[in-house]
Structures are given as C-alpha cells and as structure tokens.
Residue, then its C-alpha position, 0 to 999 in steps of 0.5 A: m811142416s818147415e816150408k822146404n817142397v815136397v815132390m810126389i810122384k806117383l807108380g802106375g798100377s799098369v808100372i809095377t803090375d801087371k793089369s791082364r793078371e789077376f794079383t801080379s806083380r813086376n818087382e824088378v821094375i818096383d825094385r828100380l824105381a824104388r832104387e832111382i828114388h832113394c837114388f834122387v833122394g840121396r842126392s837131394r835130399t829133397k821131401l818126398i811122397v811115393a804113391h802109387g796106384g793098385g793096378s791088378f790088385p784091388h781092382v780085382y774086386a773092385k769091378q767084382y762088387k761095384i765097388h766104384l758105384g757106392g751104394y751097401s750091402n752086405e755084398t758091398a761090405e764083403g768087397v769094401s773088405r776085399v779090397q781094402n785087403s788087396a789094396a795093402r797087400l800090393n802097398r806092405l809089398v812097395v814099402e819092402r821094397m823100398m826098404e831093402i833098398g834102404e829107404n825109409p817109407i813109412s805106409i799111409q792107409p787112406s780107406a783107415c783115415v779117409l772120408a770123401r764125398n762122390s769121391r771126392i775128399i773131403r776131410w783127411n788129417t793130413t798132420i801125422l803124414e805131415k810130420a813124417l816128412d819132417s821126421g825124414l820118412v817117404p809116406v807112400p799113400y795108395g789108391d784104395v777104398a772108401f766111405d763116402e759120405a752120398k756113396g757109402c763106398c768109393i775107390l778112391s784114386t791115387e790122383e785123388i790122394l794128390r789132389y788133395l795133397a797139394t792144397r794142404l803142401t807146398v808141393s812143387k813137382i807132381v810126377i805120375g809113372i805111368k809104362e806109355k810115352g805119356v798122353l797121346d793123341r789118335n794116331g798114338k803120336l806124343i803131345p808134349v804140353v796139354s794145357k787150357s788151349n788145346l785140353k778139350g781137343v784132348l780128351e776127345w781122343v784120348k785112350g782109356s786105361s789098359g787092364i782091369d781098371v774103376t777109376g777112369g784112366m788117363r782122362s782122369k789123369i788128366l783132367t785132375l793134374y789140370e785141375i792141380a795145376k790152374a789152382n798153382d801153377e808154380i806147381e810142375c805137373v808133368i805125365v812120365d815114361v817110367s818104363k824106360p829104366d833113369a827116366l822116372k831118375n831123370c825128370l826128378e833131377g829135371k833133365h828131359v824125359t819122354g812126357t807130356i806136361i799140366r799147365r792152365 
C-alpha cells in the first residue's frame, strides 16, 4: 500500500439507527453523512475508511442470544447467523446510500475474514482492504460477529476494527461520530480532552450507551482510542457530535467542532 495517510471514520450505531426501535435506520442521516464524506473526498483526495456500528440491527440478536458472552451450541449458531445477517443488512444500506451520492464504497465483511481471541482481533489479512484503498475505493467495514479462539464467538466492535487497522495502516486521523457533544462528565458538561492525567476519573463517571448495545458504549470508545493514541501519538483521535449538519465534514477538514480529543 502507498504511504499516503488514511483517515478512518466510524458512523455510530446511535447516529445511523434508532436504537430504541429494532431494525430502524435513519436514512436521512445516513444520506447527509454520505454527502459530507463525498464532499470531503472530492476536495482532499484522502484515502478514507468509513466504518459503522450496528445500532438497532445486530445488537438485537446479539443480546437475545448472548453472543457477546461466547460459548457455542445449536442456539448460539442460530444467533451467530442472525447477528451476521442483520449487521450485513445495515452495511448494504450504508453502502447503497454512499453509492447513490457518487462515492465508490466497497463492503468489508469482518465475520468472513477476522479471527479474534477474547473479542480482540488476532488475525486479519488486510491485503484486499489495502488494495481497495489504493484503487480509489472506500472500504466500509462494520461491527460484526466473529469466531473467537477463546470464547467460540464474539461481537467485534467497530472500535476494535479501527484499532487493529491503525496497527496495519498509516493512519493520520480517527473520527468516532456519535449523537452527543462528546465525552460528558456527570453533570453533562463536555470534557474537551481525555488523556493520562484525567482518564481514571473520566472512566469513573462516563455514561454508557443508550438503547441496545453489547459492545461497551462510551467507556469502550474511550479506552480503545486511548490505546491507539498511546501506541501512536501521531494519530489524531476525536469523538465528535455528527448529528449536526456539516459537523463531520468540518472535522475532516480540520475545522473546530464540538467533541472530545483523546490523547496519551
């Protein structure tokens, strides 16, 4: 793969779906975010990966069948199948919406190529994803089920996917798009920066996810981004409120937006 830096985006499940209603996508939001991404790509020629969460799609079955707890049985096998299918359904919707506004996305199915151990990726041949980037395509991976050497199966969070890719690619920026101002304290006030100096205190009061979620909510986001920033402080890691029009585009363009920076 060429040395040009890659920007990775996560469209949060709470943004692109209604997590209070099963299998309900927010199509108008997906369309808007797709347009903002397309506008940025057209102006910058940046290599981009657009990942997304599952929201009210795979989390429904993941919780019902307790896939996040692992184990394996006939019932688990049914759950794995249903989680994989529902995650893929949302992914196709996102990919189709991006195509409609003129982008060139390509779906990347983690459940078909990733091996995990205790919900962390241990093996993934990313050659195809890298070839897609070099060919001018926008890879679109997503939170999915995965086979797990320790637990049998697991739910692979989108943040874990981005963490692993950050160790394989030359990444300059990671944007986690949510529908809140960023990381909030116990009084609902924005915490603009999370780093070693305040990480422990933040984790004591940080809010979890609203609605159905089996991947750890905001706490997991903070810990994963902090791990990325700690390993490579050249990667800019931000959690941004993308529910507001142009917030994602402005963040990608380096303009000031409401959110939280994660530093080592």
